[in-house]
N, C-alpha and C positions, 0 to 999 in steps of 0.2 A: 824905110817902110817895113813894118812887121807883118808878114804874111802867114796865115794859118790855112791848113788843109782840112776840109770836111768831106770825108769819103763815104760813099754808100752806093747801093744799087739804085735807089730812088725809083722804085718800080711799083707805083708812081711816087713822086714827091708829094708830101702831105703838109698840112699846116704845121705839124710838129717839126718837120725838117726846116721849114721856113722860119719858124720861131728860133730854133737853134742857130741858124745862119745869121739872123738879124741880131741876136744876142752876142754872137761871136764878133760882129762888127763893132760892138761897144768896147771890145777889148783889143781888137786888132784893126789895122788900117786896111787890110785886104783879106778877103776870104776866097779861096779857090774851092769850088764845089767839084770834087773829083768823082765822076760817075763811073763806077766799076763795071767792067764787062761781065764778070761773074758767070761764065758759061755753065757751071754746075748748079746754079740756082734756077735755071729754066725760067727766065723772066717772061712776063707777059709782053713787055715792050722791048724792041731791039735797043741796042746801045745808042744808035743814032736818034731814035725816037725819044729815049729818055733824056739825052743831052738837049735836044730841041725843046722838050717840055720844060726842063729846068731853066733853060735860057729864056723861054717865054715868061715864066713866072718872075724872073729877075730882070726883065727888059728895062733898060734905062738906069740900072744900078751900076755905076762906074766902079765901085769897090768890090764887085763880085764878078768872078770869072768862072765859067763852066768849062770843064775839060773832061773828056773821056780817057780811060786808061785800062790797060790789061796788065797782068803780071803782078809783081809785088808792089804793095803800097809804098814801102820804103824807097823803092827805085823811083817811083813817081815823086815822092817828097824830095828826094835828091835833085831830080830834074827841075823841080820848081824852086830849088834853092831855099827851102824852108826847113825848119826843124820842129815844127809844132803841128800836132793834130788835135782837132776837136772831135769828141765822141759824145753822142747822146746816150743817156742811160735811163731806161724806163723802170726796170725791175732788177732785183738782185741777180737774176739769171743773166741779164745783160751785163751787170757788173763783173760777174765771174768770167764770162766769155771775153769781155773787153780787157780785163786785167791780164788774162792769158795772152791776148794779142799784143798788148802794150809791152809785156815782158819780152816777147819774141821780137818785136820791133826794136827794142833797145839792144838785144843781142846782135841784130843785123845792122843797126845804125845807132851806136851808143849816144850820140848827141840828140836823138829824137825825144820829144816830150809829148805825152798824151794828156790832154785836159778833158775831164769828164763833166758834162753838163746835164743835170736832171731836166726833164721837160717842165714846161709850164704846166701847172696842175690840170688845166683844161685839155691838155694833150697827152696826159700820162697813159691813157689806154690806147692811143692811136698808133697804128702801124700800117705800112703799105699792104701787108697781108690782109689785115682786117678790111681796109678800103677796097681791095680787089674782090674779096668775098662778098661784101655788101653790094658792090657794083654788079658782080656776076649774077646775083640773085635779084637784080632789078631794083635794089634799094637806092635811096637818095644819098649821094656822097657829098653834096654841096657844102655841108658844114665841115668837111674834113680836108677838102682840097680846093685849090684855085679853080674858078669856073672853066678855064681852058683845059685843065686836067680832067675835070668832070666830063667835059665834052669828048676828050680823047678816049676816056674809058668807055663812054657810050658808043663811040665809033668802033672801038676794038672788040667790044663784047656784043 
């Protein structure tokens, strides 16, 4: 079984993230969604809340596992006995940032590979930050996130 890791803060998980995960399942037999603690990002939702939300979105999907982690992503990848990361890229700024990260990952774990997936065109503009901003100002986020996530945003804000 070939397992791939898709890591992020998922604060909250959006339809764009879901699209990347589902597309990754076309290439790999199992996707581990690695929810990063990321204390410096000052997330809206706690790590446990974000894990629970991602689990709810993928409830019943046997080939998707959701796990939280803190520390270095390469250490998590080693623990999961994988060597492959999926990374989503929306913009050239994302590419520059992710290229730098993937170079560092290979320095720390030479056998690791990063695969970059552009978003589906309808999600090219979508980010967790944008969704949080829209929700914060009372906007309708139902086109951007799973209904459960929209409800959680409403409760939180």
